N, C-alpha and C positions, 0 to 999 in steps of 0.2 A: 304205707309200706316204705321203709327206708331202703334206698339203693346203696349197695356197697361198691358202686363203680368209682366213687370218690371217697377216700377215707375221711371220716368225720371225727372230730375230737369234741368231747363234751367239756364245757366249763373252762376254767382258767388252765393255761398250759404251764407246765413245770419248767424250771430253769435248765439250761444246758450245763452239763458237768464236764469240765475240761481239765486236762493236765498237759503240761508241755515242758520242754527243755529249751533254755535260751542261752546264748553266748554271754559270757561275763564281759568281754570287751566290746562286743557289737550290739548286744541286747536284741539280736535277731533270733526269732523262734525257729528252731531247727527240727524239733520233733513235737508232734501234737496227737493227742487222743481225745476225742470229744464224743459224748453220748448223753442221752437223756435218761438212760437206765441207771438209776441210783443204786442198784444192787452190784454194779461193777465197782470194785475197789481200786484205789489209786495204785496199789502195788501190782495189780494184774495188768495195768496199762503200761507199766515200765518196759517190758520187752519190746513192744511195738515202738514206743517212744525212743528207746535206745537204738533200735535198728534204723529208724528214720534219721536220728541225729548223726550216726556214723556215716550214713549214706550222704547226707547233706554237708557234713563237716568231717571228712576222713582224717584230718590232721589232729583231731581231738586227742588230748593226752590224759586229762583228768575229768572225773564226774563228781560233782558236789551234790550233797543231799542231806536233809535233816535226819533225825533219828528214825523216822518211819522207814527209811531205806536201809537202815543199818541192820542187815541180816545177811546170812551166807548166800542165799539164793541170788539176791541182787548183786552182791559182790562177785559171784560166779559169772553172772551175765556180763558185767563190766570187764571181768578178766578174760572172757572169751574174745572180746574185741581188742584186747591189749591196752585197756584203759585203766588207770589207777583210780580206785575209789576213795573218796573222802566223805564218808557218811558219819555224822556225829554218833559215837557209840552210845547205846542205851546204858542205863546204870547197872543192869544185870548182865552185861556182855561178858563172855568168857573167851579165853585165848584158844580154846579148842577149835582147830581149823575145820575138822570133819571133811577133809578133802578140798577145802577152798583156801589156797595159799594166800590169795589177796586179802582175805579176812584177817588172817594172822598178821600179815605184813602191815595192814592198815592199823590194827590195834597196837602193835609194837612200835610203829612210827609215832603214834599218838602218845604212848607212854614214855618213849625215849626222849622225844623232843616236843612237848605239848605246845609251846609257843610258836614254833615254826609250823607245826601241823595246823594249829588254829588260824594262823595267818593265811595259810592257803585255803582252809575251809571257809573263812569269813569273806572270801571273794564272792561267795554265794549271796551275800547281802546286796551286792551291786546288781546281780542279775534278778533278784527278787523285786527290784523296782519296776520291772516290766509289768507286773500286775497293776501297780498304781498308774503307770503310763496308759495302759489299755483302758482303765476305768475313767481316767481324766479325758482322754481324747475321744473315746467312744462310750459315753456314759449310758446310751440307750440300751435297754435290755433286749434280749432276743425277742423279736415280734412274732416269728412264725410259730405255728402249732404242730405241723407235721414233722416227725423225727428227721427225715431226710433234709427238709428245708431248714430246720433248726441247725443241723450240722453244717449245711452250706453257708448259712449266715455267719456262723462262728468261724469257719475257715476263711471267709471273706474278710472278717475283722482282723484275723491273724495276718492275712496277706497285706492288708492296708498298713498294719503296724510294721511289717517287715519292709515294705517299700519305703516307708517314712525313715526307718532306721538305716536302710541302705543308702538313701540320699544324704543322710547325715555323715556317713563314713568319709565322704570327700573332704569334710572339714575336721573330723575327729580322728580318724585312722586311715589316711589315704593309702598307706602301704598295704591295707587289706583288700583293696579293690583290684580285681583282676580284669584285664582287657579281654573281653570275650573273643575277639578276633585272634588273639594269641593262643587261646585254648583250642580253637578249631584247626589251627595249623599243625598242632602236635600230633 
């Protein structure tokens, strides 16, 4: 008779599915959603990631994303936070705002000045190097089998990456480092 006092997993464990937002200049991950449930789509993770990002980085001005995020609902979420969306429009995109002003603004900005818009959008390429950095520095796959432990392991990897990137700021962008003692005095 099997005891259910300790959850048991059968066979190989599945990989951890993660989506996150990272800073273009710092490459620090500010919003994270991780799960082993593959029925959860990347778009459904966006509201949580966006909320975490705004909490961790309140001065954020723009949000960059590929064509997956190019829809009115996602633009509406970024608009609620006062952030300008730069999501590469899909080939079948229309100018109908359907109540989302940032959608219309984004598309008109793209059409009116595509080179300037794409220059801003392609800053995304810099931040996408974070995936490569993570795989290079921590190439070991998630070892845990239980969902909560897999999530913990993934969060620890993210924290290790963020600590490494924060230590690099002293040399790359020292103006971005804030003295914690000054923050407590305010």
